[in-house]
C-alpha positions as CSV (number, residue, x, y, z in Angstrom):
1,M,16.4,17.7,-22.2
2,T,16.1,19.8,-19.3
3,I,14.2,18.4,-16.7
4,P,11.6,20.3,-15.0
5,P,10.1,20.6,-11.8
6,T,9.1,18.1,-9.6
7,H,5.2,18.8,-10.0
8,V,3.0,16.2,-10.1
9,P,-0.6,15.7,-10.9
10,A,-3.4,15.4,-8.5
11,D,-3.5,12.0,-7.6
12,P,-6.7,10.6,-9.3
13,R,-7.8,8.6,-6.3
14,P,-9.8,10.6,-3.4
15,I,-8.1,10.4,-0.2
16,G,-11.4,10.6,1.0
17,N,-14.0,13.1,3.0
18,P,-12.6,15.9,5.1
19,Q,-13.9,15.2,8.5
20,S,-12.7,15.4,12.0
21,D,-12.0,12.7,14.3
22,D,-15.1,12.5,16.0
23,G,-17.2,12.5,12.6
24,F,-17.1,8.9,11.7
25,P,-19.6,7.0,10.4
26,G,-21.2,5.6,13.9
27,A,-22.0,2.1,13.0
28,A,-18.9,0.1,13.7
29,L,-18.3,-2.7,10.9
30,D,-17.9,-6.1,12.0
31,P,-15.1,-7.9,9.3
32,G,-15.4,-10.6,12.1
33,S,-19.0,-11.3,10.9
34,G,-19.9,-14.9,9.3
35,S,-18.5,-18.4,10.2
36,G,-15.0,-18.5,12.2
37,A,-13.0,-16.7,14.8
38,S,-13.0,-13.5,15.0
39,P,-9.8,-11.9,13.8
40,T,-6.8,-10.9,16.3
41,S,-4.4,-9.6,14.1
42,M,-4.5,-7.2,11.8
43,L,-1.9,-6.7,9.0
44,V,-1.8,-3.4,7.3
45,D,-1.1,-2.1,4.0
46,Y,1.6,-0.3,3.4
47,G,1.1,1.2,0.4
48,G,-2.6,3.3,0.0
49,V,-3.2,3.2,3.6
50,I,0.0,4.4,5.8
51,H,1.3,6.5,2.7
52,D,1.2,7.6,-1.4
53,D,3.4,4.9,-2.7
54,T,2.5,6.6,-5.8
55,V,4.1,10.2,-6.1
56,W,7.1,9.0,-8.2
57,I,5.3,7.3,-10.6
58,R,2.9,10.1,-11.3
59,W,6.1,12.5,-11.2
60,L,7.8,10.4,-14.1
61,Y,4.4,10.6,-15.9
62,R,4.2,14.4,-15.8
63,L,7.8,14.1,-17.0
64,L,7.2,12.4,-20.1
65,R,3.8,13.5,-20.9
66,D,4.5,17.2,-21.2
67,P,8.5,17.5,-22.2
68,L,8.2,14.4,-24.7
69,G,4.9,14.4,-25.6
70,R,3.9,11.2,-25.1
71,D,0.3,10.9,-25.1
72,A,-1.2,8.2,-22.4
73,S,-3.4,8.0,-19.8
74,F,-2.0,8.2,-16.1
75,D,-4.4,5.2,-15.7
76,R,-2.9,3.4,-19.2
77,F,0.4,4.5,-18.0
78,T,0.7,3.1,-14.6
79,S,-1.3,-0.1,-15.8
80,T,1.6,-0.8,-17.6
81,W,4.4,-0.8,-15.0
82,N,2.2,-2.6,-12.5
83,A,1.5,-5.3,-15.1
84,E,4.6,-5.6,-16.4
85,F,7.8,-4.4,-14.5
86,A,6.2,-3.4,-10.7
87,D,6.1,-7.3,-9.6
88,R,9.8,-8.2,-10.4
89,V,10.5,-5.2,-8.2
90,H,8.9,-6.2,-5.3
91,C,10.3,-9.5,-5.7
92,G,13.9,-8.8,-5.9
93,H,14.1,-10.6,-9.3
94,V,15.6,-6.6,-10.7
95,S,16.4,-3.3,-9.2
96,F,14.1,0.0,-9.9
97,E,16.6,1.4,-11.5
98,E,16.9,-1.4,-13.9
99,A,12.5,-2.0,-14.5
100,V,12.7,2.2,-14.8
101,R,15.3,1.7,-17.4
102,E,13.1,-1.0,-19.1
103,F,10.1,0.4,-19.1
104,L,11.3,3.7,-20.5
105,R,12.5,1.5,-23.6
106,G,9.5,-0.1,-24.2
107,A,7.9,3.5,-24.3
108,G,10.1,3.9,-27.1
109,L,12.4,6.8,-25.7
110,A,15.6,7.5,-27.4
111,P,18.8,5.8,-25.3
112,C,19.7,9.5,-24.1
113,H,16.2,10.0,-23.3
114,V,16.3,6.7,-21.4
115,A,19.4,7.4,-19.3
116,E,18.8,10.8,-18.3
117,L,15.5,10.3,-17.1
118,C,15.9,7.2,-15.4
119,A,18.9,8.8,-13.4
120,A,16.0,11.3,-12.4
121,A,13.8,8.9,-11.7
122,V,16.2,7.1,-9.1
123,S,17.4,10.3,-8.2
124,R,13.6,11.7,-7.2
125,R,12.4,8.3,-5.2
126,R,15.6,8.5,-3.6
127,V,14.3,11.9,-1.9
128,L,11.2,10.9,-1.2
129,D,11.5,7.9,0.4
130,A,14.2,9.3,2.5
131,S,11.6,11.4,3.9
132,P,8.6,9.3,3.8
133,R,5.5,11.2,4.8
134,A,1.7,9.5,6.3
135,F,-1.3,10.5,5.6
136,P,-3.2,12.7,8.1
137,G,-4.5,10.5,11.2
138,V,-2.3,7.6,10.3
139,R,-0.4,7.3,14.0
140,T,-3.4,8.8,15.8
141,A,-5.4,5.4,14.4
142,L,-3.3,3.2,14.6
143,L,-2.2,4.0,18.6
144,R,-6.0,3.9,18.8
145,V,-6.4,0.2,17.2
146,S,-3.4,-1.1,19.1
147,A,-4.8,0.2,22.1
148,Q,-7.9,-1.7,21.5
149,G,-5.9,-5.0,21.8
150,W,-4.7,-5.8,18.1
151,K,-1.6,-7.4,17.5
152,M,-0.8,-5.1,13.9
153,S,1.4,-6.2,11.3
154,L,2.3,-4.0,8.7
155,F,2.7,-5.4,4.8
156,A,4.7,-3.7,2.2
157,C,5.1,-4.9,-1.4
158,C,7.5,-2.4,-2.5
159,A,11.2,-2.2,-3.7
160,Y,12.7,-2.3,-0.2
161,D,13.0,-5.0,2.4
162,G,12.2,-5.1,5.5
163,S,15.1,-3.9,7.1
164,T,14.4,-0.2,5.1
165,V,10.4,-0.1,5.3
166,R,11.4,-0.3,9.3
167,D,13.2,2.9,8.9
168,Q,10.6,4.4,6.8
169,V,7.9,3.9,9.4
170,R,10.2,5.1,12.1
171,R,10.6,8.2,10.6
172,M,6.9,8.9,10.4
173,G,6.9,7.9,13.9
174,I,4.5,4.7,13.8
175,D,7.2,1.8,14.0
176,D,6.4,1.2,17.3
177,C,3.0,0.2,16.5
178,F,3.8,-2.9,14.4
179,Q,5.1,-6.2,15.8
180,E,6.0,-7.6,12.6
181,I,7.1,-5.5,9.0
182,L,6.2,-7.9,5.9
183,A,8.1,-7.0,3.0
184,S,7.3,-8.4,-0.3
185,R,10.9,-8.5,-1.1
186,D,11.7,-10.3,2.1
187,L,9.2,-13.0,1.3
188,A,10.8,-13.0,-2.4
189,R,6.6,-13.0,-3.0
190,S,4.5,-10.2,-5.2
191,A,1.0,-9.6,-4.2
192,T,-0.1,-11.6,-7.4
193,D,2.6,-14.2,-6.8
194,N,1.3,-16.4,-3.4
195,V,2.6,-13.4,-1.2
196,W,-0.7,-14.4,1.4
197,Q,0.5,-18.2,1.9
198,A,4.5,-16.9,2.8
199,A,2.9,-14.0,5.0
200,L,0.7,-16.3,6.7
201,V,3.5,-18.9,7.4
202,R,6.0,-15.8,8.3
203,L,3.5,-14.2,10.8
204,G,2.8,-18.2,12.2
205,V,-1.4,-17.9,12.0
206,S,-3.8,-19.0,10.8
207,P,-6.1,-16.8,7.8
208,S,-8.9,-16.6,9.7
209,S,-7.1,-14.7,12.4
210,I,-6.1,-11.7,10.3
211,L,-8.2,-9.0,8.9
212,F,-6.4,-6.9,6.0
213,V,-6.4,-3.6,5.7
214,S,-5.9,-2.0,2.0
215,S,-6.8,0.0,-0.3
216,R,-5.6,-2.4,-3.4
217,P,-8.8,-4.4,-4.3
218,A,-6.0,-7.3,-6.2
219,R,-4.6,-7.7,-2.8
220,L,-8.0,-7.3,-0.8
221,Q,-9.5,-10.0,-3.5
222,G,-5.9,-12.3,-3.0
223,A,-6.0,-11.9,0.9
224,V,-9.7,-13.0,0.8
225,A,-8.8,-16.0,-1.7
226,A,-6.4,-16.9,1.1
227,G,-8.8,-17.0,4.2
228,M,-8.5,-13.6,5.4
229,R,-10.9,-11.4,6.2
230,C,-10.6,-7.7,4.7
231,L,-12.3,-4.4,5.0
232,G,-11.5,-1.5,2.4
233,V,-9.6,2.1,2.8
234,D,-11.2,4.3,0.5
235,V,-11.7,1.4,-2.7
236,P,-13.9,2.8,-5.6
237,Q,-14.4,-0.4,-6.6
238,A,-13.6,-3.0,-3.6
239,P,-14.3,-6.8,-4.1
240,P,-17.7,-8.1,-3.3
241,G,-18.2,-8.2,0.6
242,I,-15.8,-6.4,1.8
243,P,-16.4,-3.3,3.5
244,V,-14.9,-0.2,3.2
245,I,-14.4,3.0,5.1
246,D,-13.3,6.7,3.5
247,Q,-9.8,7.4,5.3
248,I,-7.4,5.8,7.5
249,R,-8.7,7.5,10.7
250,E,-12.1,6.0,10.6
251,L,-10.6,2.4,11.2
252,P,-10.5,2.7,15.4
253,R,-14.7,3.2,15.0
254,A,-14.7,0.5,12.1
255,V,-13.3,-2.3,14.1
256,P,-14.1,-3.9,17.4
257,P,-11.8,-5.0,19.9
258,P,-10.2,-8.3,18.9
259,G,-12.2,-11.4,20.1
260,L,-14.7,-8.8,21.3
261,R,-17.8,-10.7,19.2
262,S,-16.0,-14.6,20.2
263,R,-16.4,-13.4,23.9
264,A,-20.5,-12.1,23.0
265,G,-21.2,-15.0,21.8
């Protein structure tokens, strides 16, 4: 079987409205409203907020959909991966290669195709992760938020440890924005396996002092359940009560400086 070029289908989730840095909504959101202290620390989700972590699986979907004639929607394809394999990889229970191999076997592929596609997926992801690209406006937004006084940490629910993630964000030119890198692999927890309590212990803070910024509804819901304040970025169906901005470049104007509400009160 010949592996086709590494074209991937367009991301089905829109990035947001194309606006300049000065085109944000005028009214700032108040993630610190309600009872309790205003957040002073920001925990930013790596995948979906800082960069697109779905490129490799969209590429793999293209391989299976076209050359092999697999009749499955992208949503069903990714939901199977996320439900049955992603958590085990993110916790460090299995390697990415092992999970992909099992995933392909479960799709009913012939052993020769499993071996070839698994090797191609691992190779492609290695290339992608060697040159990660941040979404437009990420560095400017993070620097502005940091200048406002927020203490920022990065949450990476992925196949890598914190040291590797630190190297990736260094290549993006944003490693100086984060005081801490929390990787699910280091915490031995996934986003569906009590990772939030482990993250709070690692950070040494109370949940009410954290503002969690994410594009993933399930992660936002989990963080809310753990007692954190939350802000969604380009979330089509955000959990009730969570404010949402269209894109990361809106972040500096969407949140007030930490403690501002407490000082004002």
